[in-house]
N, C-alpha and C positions, 0 to 999 in steps of 0.2 A: 565809356564810362561804366562800371560796374554799379549795379543798384544797391543804396544802402540798406543795409539789414534793418528789420524794424523788432525792436527791442519788445521786451515781454511789458514793460510799462506802457509803451507806446500802444500796443495792442490792446491793454486792458481799458484805456482811455477810450478807444473807438467803440469797444465791445460794450462796456458800462453805459456809453451813450448813444447806445444803437437804438432808433425809433422805431427800426422795421419789423421787432420783433415783437409789438402791440403790447408788450409788459415790460417793466424794468428788471434787471439783473438780480434776482433773489438768493444766489448762491454760486460761489467758486469753488471747483474742485481741480485739485492736482492728482494726477493718474501717472503709474510708471508704464511704460511699454515693454514687457518682456522679450527680447529678443530672440526670434527663430520660433516663437508659439504664436504671436497674435493676441496673447491674452494682456489685460490690462489690470493693474493693480491699484488702488486707491490709496493714495498716501496721507491725504488731507483734505477735508471739506470744510468752507466756512460762509456761513451766513452774512450776505451783505445789506446795508440799506443806506440810503442816502443821506447825508452827504459821504461819498466814499473816495479817500485818498487812492489813486493809482498807483503813485510810486510804493507807498507803505506795502500796499498789498502786491505789487511786483516784489519787493524785495522779502516779505513773508514768506512767498510760496518761492521763489529761489533759494533762500534758505534751507526750505524744507528739502529741496531737490538735491542740493549739492549736500546736506546733510547725509540723506539717504544714500547716495552715489558716491561718498568719500573713499569708499574701500573697493568700490566696483570698478575692474579693470578696462579699457577701452572706451568706447562711444556707447552712453546709453542715453535714451529718448525719454523724455517726460511730455505730457500733453494738458495744458490748462483749459476746464471746460467752464463753460458759462450757462446757466440754467435760468430761463426766465418764465418763473411761474408754473414749470411743469417738471416731470421726473426725467426727460431726455435731454441733453445738452442740445443747444441750437448753435453752439459756438465754441470752436477750439483752436487751440494755438500750440503747436508742437516746437520744442526746442531740446537741444542735445548738450549734454557734458561730457568731456573728455577726460577721463581720468580723475571724476570727480568735479572739474572745472569747468565755467563755462567760459566758451570763447568768444569773447564780446567784439572781437576786431572784424574789419569788413573782410578780411580775407580769412574764409571759411577752411580752417583746417582740417585733414581727413574727411571732410564730408564730400568732396568733389573730387574727381580723378585727374586734373589737369595735367598736360605734358609737363611737370614739373617735378622739382624733388619730393615737393610738400605732396604733390598727387601722388607719385609712386610711394610714398611711405604710408600715406591714406590707403592706397590700394593693398597694398602687403598687410597693413594690420587689419583690414577689414577680410581678406582672405584668411588672415589665421585666426581672426574671431570665428569667421564662419566654420572653417575646417574644425575647430577643436569644440564648436557646438554641435557639429555634425557627427564627428568622432564619440562626443559624449551621449548622443542620442542613440548613437549605434550600439555602443557599449551597453549602456542600459536597456535597449532592446534585447539584446543577444542574452544579458545577462536574468532577464524575466523570463525570456522565453526557455532558456536553461533550468530555470527553479520550476517553473510549469510543466516542463518534460519530466523532471525529476520526480516532481510531486505524483505525476503520471504514472510513470513506471514502478515508484514504490507500490502505487494501489494495484497495479496491475499485478505485481509479484504478490503480493498479500492476497488476493484474489485466487490467482495460481495455487498459491500454499493452502489455501481454506478449501480449495476443490480437492487437490491430492490429498489433504488431511480426511476428507469425508472419504473419499474413494477408499483409503485404508482403512479407516474405521469400518466402512461396510464390508470390505473383505475380510479384517479381522473378526467380525460379528458371524459372518457366513461360516469362516473356517470353524470358530468356537462352536457353532450350532452343528456342525457336520460332525465335529467330534463328540458331541453329545448326544449325539444321534448313534454313533457309531459304538460308545460306551453302554447306552440304553440297550441296543441290540445284543452287545454281548454279554450283559448283564442278565437280561430275558432269555438268551439262549442258555447260558448255564444253569440258570434257577429251574429253565425246563428240563436239562439233563439231570440236574440233581433229583428233581421231583420224579423223573421216569426210574432213575435207579433207587429210591426210597418207595414207589409203588408198590412193587409184589410185597416187601414185608407190611406197609400197611394194609393191603389186602386182606393178608391172611391173619392180621392180627383183628380187622374189624369182622370177618366173615367168622372168625374161631376157627377157621380148618384150613389145611393146607392147598389153598386154592391154585396158587402157583408153587411149584417145587421149592422147599425151603433152601437148598442149596443155592439154587440160583439166585434167591433173594439176599442170600449171604454175601454171595460173590459180587451180585452190583454193589453192594454196601461195603464191602471191602475196597473194591475198586474206587468208589467214590473217596472212600476215606485217604486213599494212596496220596492224592494231589493235596490234602490238606494236611496231613500228618507228617512232619519231620522226624528224622533221626534223634533229634533233641527231645524231641517231645515224647517219644518212647522211652529214652534215659528218664527224663523227668518222672514218666509214669512208674517206672522200675524203683526209683529213688523214695517216690512215695509209697511204694508196695502196693500198687493197685494192678499192676500186672506183674508177673514174675520173669527174669531173664529169658527162661525158654520162650513165654508167650510174646516177649519182645522181638527175640530172635525170629521166630517164625512170622509176625508181622512185618518185619524188616524185609524179610526176604519177598513175603507176598507184595509188599509196596514197591520193590524194587523191581520187581518182575512185571509187575503192572505198569509202571514207567516205562520201562524199557518197550513195553509191546505197544504203547501209546506213540512212543519216540519213532519208532519205526513206523506206524501208520501215518504218523505225519510227514516223514522223509518220501514214502509210496505215494502221499498225495501230492508232494512237491513236484514228483518224477512223473506224474500223469499229464499227457499233453493236453491243452485246453481243446474245448467243445468245437471252436472256430477256427481251428488250425486248417489253412488252405488245402484244398483235396489236393493240387498237385504235389504237396509234400508227401502225402500218404502213398499216392501212387509211385512217386519216387522210390521211397521206403520199399513199397512192396516188389518193384522192378528188382531192385539190389538184393532183396532177399531171392529173388527165383534166379 
């Protein structure tokens, strides 16, 4: 014959009258056992003082449990804890609700897996509940890991973009500095060339005598003007009657000749081989000529 189940009321009668604890029961609590996690959630706690009606107390906590589990599917486990003047419970009584209802019969449905139809149904329901719980945990874990990885990837991309941006900015600054150096060198070179061309006339003026032949000084001056004065400038000077048409024609011819000579010089410089040309090429060219 199967042992009869102990109801919550019967257990409370024994727990409240237990003299082995040293002190009377001072508080009774109802906690919910979260499936799969092992954590407990307090539902309600109640201070108790003698005399205590065990039936009223059992009905009170049972109503709390059924109200909490009324929309929770499957088997839900609760515990009633008794405290005896301390912060730690010294007695507990677990019980289960199935789909929010208490099974008060002697045959405990879904809690044992006997080789019967009820046992098979209980096993299948338990298997389904555990499987769904595991699937939910796996899904949550994968989702959290994906979010974390996405955050890490975004941070890595941002850092890489920052490095590339810094490198590009450094390269741009270097190129700009190089261009400024080239422009400064060109300007200084042009200033020195212009100073060299104007120097003969300046020396003759300062000394008050023709230290450098005047025709050479005038020639350098005209050559320097050739790159600055355009034909339209000469036309404007003629219109302003600063120069005559004959003077403008002579100057234009002189400037054109100077520009042509400088263009030829530049072409010749381009045709000159570099100083570091390999010796074998020079040797080969000499043998071909021979």
